[in-house]
Every structure is written in C-alpha cells, then in structure tokens.
N, C-alpha and C positions, 0 to 999 in steps of 0.2 A: 504494500500500500504506500502511496506517495504521501509526503508530508503536506499539510494544509497549505503551506506557503508555496510549494511547488505546483499544487493544483490551482491556486489562485493565479500564479504566474502564467500557467498554461491557458487558463480561461481568459486572462487579459490578452494574451497573444492571439487567441482564437477570435476575440472581439476585434482586434486590430486587423486581422486577416479578412474577416467578414466586411469590415468597413472599406478596406482597400479593394476587395472584390466588387463591392457595390459601386465604388467609384469607377473602376475599370470597365465594368459591364455597362455603366451609364455612358462612358466615353465611346465604347464600342457601338452602342445603339445609336448615339448621335452621329458617329462617323458613317454608319451604314445608312441612316436616313438622309445624310447629306451626300451620298454616293461617293464617299471617300473610302473605297474598298481597300486600298493599300494600307491606310492608317488602321482600319478595323482589323485587317488580317495581322498586322504587326502586334496588335494587343492580344491576340490569341495565345501565344506561348506564355505570356505573363499571367494571363487569367488561368491557364491550365496548371501552371506551376503553383499558384496560390491555392487553387482548388485541391490539388493533390496534398499540399501541406495542411490545408484545412481538414481534409478527410483523415489524414494520419493523426493530427492533433485531437480531433473530435473522438477518434477511436481509442485514444490512449486515456481519455478522461472518464471518470466514473459517470454513470447516468445521473442527470440532474433530477430535481424534484419533479414529481408528476404534476401536470397542469391541473389547476383547480377545476373540479367538475361540479356543476351546480346549475343554477338558473342563469339562462342567457338573457341579458337585458334586451328588451324589444323597443324599437323606436316607435313612439306614438305620434299620431297626427292629431292636431287640434280639430275638433269638429267645426264645420262651417255653420254660421248662423243660418236659420231657415230663410229661404227666399233669396239668398245671395249666391246662387250658383252661377258659375261662368258658363256661358253658352258660346259655342263656336259659331262664327258667321256662316250662313248657308249661301252657297253659290247658286244663282239661278233666279 
C-alpha cells in the first residue's frame, strides 16, 4: 500500500494531466474546425502520450469513493399565469 502523501501526489499529477489533456483536445478541435489539419495532427502524439500516462497513473491509484446515490434534483419550470400563453403566428 502506498503512503497517503504518495497517493495525494499521484492524484495531483492525475489532475494536472487531465487539465492538460482538456487543453490539448480543445486546441485540436479548434484546429480541425479551422481546417488546420497539420496543426491538429501535430497535437496527436502529445495527446496520446498524456492519455497513456493518465491511464497508467489512474490504474496505479486505489479506487476513489463511490459516487453518492440518492435523489437526483429535477429542474422545475414556473407555471405560467392562466391566459398568458404565447401563440405562434399563423401563416395564411
């Protein structure tokens, strides 16, 4: 079993990797949408290397706490006052 400090350091590194991955994936998406395929392709190896490191690091960490299971909050809509319904204009 790893020491708590070592686990905390690994979790911090994992968070850094995930942040960097998000940044690189964003740059990749922007480059692809701007038809800059060379730039997007150049980001591929960096993304792959970070993804491999993330998988190895995540596999070496103990499982985190289970997500809380319970009531899922529902978004409520305010009821409209009677007689104030919006009607779409009719063509014709």
